C-alpha positions as CSV (number, residue, x, y, z in Angstrom):
1,M,53.8,149.4,115.6
2,A,54.3,145.8,116.5
3,N,57.7,144.5,117.5
4,A,60.1,144.7,114.6
5,T,63.7,143.5,114.2
6,F,66.2,145.2,111.9
7,Q,69.5,143.6,111.0
8,T,72.6,145.8,110.9
9,E,76.2,145.0,110.1
10,L,76.9,145.0,113.9
11,G,73.9,143.0,115.0
12,A,70.2,143.1,115.5
13,V,68.1,146.1,116.6
14,T,64.7,145.3,118.0
15,A,61.9,147.9,118.3
16,K,59.1,147.3,120.8
17,G,56.1,149.5,121.6
18,P,54.7,152.0,121.7
19,Y,53.9,152.1,125.4
20,F,53.7,154.9,128.1
21,S,56.9,155.5,129.9
22,F,56.5,157.0,133.4
23,V,60.3,157.9,133.3
24,K,59.9,159.9,130.1
25,G,56.3,161.0,130.8
26,R,55.2,160.2,127.3
27,E,54.6,157.4,124.8
28,V,57.9,155.8,123.7
29,I,59.3,152.9,121.8
30,Q,62.2,150.8,123.1
31,L,65.2,149.9,120.9
32,T,67.4,147.0,121.9
33,F,70.7,146.2,120.3
34,I,72.2,142.7,120.7
35,K,75.6,141.7,119.3
36,P,75.5,138.3,117.4
37,E,77.8,136.7,120.0
38,N,75.3,137.6,122.7
39,E,72.1,136.4,121.0
40,E,71.9,133.2,123.2
41,N,72.1,135.1,126.5
42,G,70.1,138.2,125.3
43,Y,72.8,140.6,126.7
44,G,72.4,144.0,125.0
45,V,71.7,147.7,125.3
46,C,68.2,149.2,125.5
47,K,67.0,152.8,125.2
48,E,63.6,154.5,125.0
49,F,62.9,157.0,122.2
50,P,59.7,159.2,121.6
51,S,57.2,157.1,119.7
52,D,56.9,159.7,116.9
53,I,60.5,159.2,115.8
54,S,61.2,157.9,112.3
55,L,62.8,154.4,112.4
56,S,64.9,154.7,109.3
57,P,67.7,152.3,108.4
58,E,70.2,155.1,109.1
59,F,68.8,155.7,112.6
60,M,69.0,151.9,113.4
61,T,72.6,151.8,112.2
62,D,73.5,154.8,114.3
63,F,71.9,153.3,117.4
64,A,73.8,150.0,116.8
65,E,77.1,151.9,116.3
66,Q,76.6,153.8,119.6
67,S,75.5,150.7,121.5
68,V,78.4,148.4,120.4
69,N,80.8,150.6,122.3
70,L,78.9,150.0,125.5
71,L,79.1,146.2,125.3
């Protein structure tokens, strides 16, 4: 999978990877959520997920909803 950006009502979620994570000990993808007001400075929330996960619109929206509370 190449880098892909998904737009949600709360902001953009970018998926990068897959790559090997030594922390997780397996191949992962990285999701990054950035609120629209933080696009210029790139401040956001990142998390690694197993590379075999399905990146559905619902999954991306759930990730954005969980991440927005951390910013």
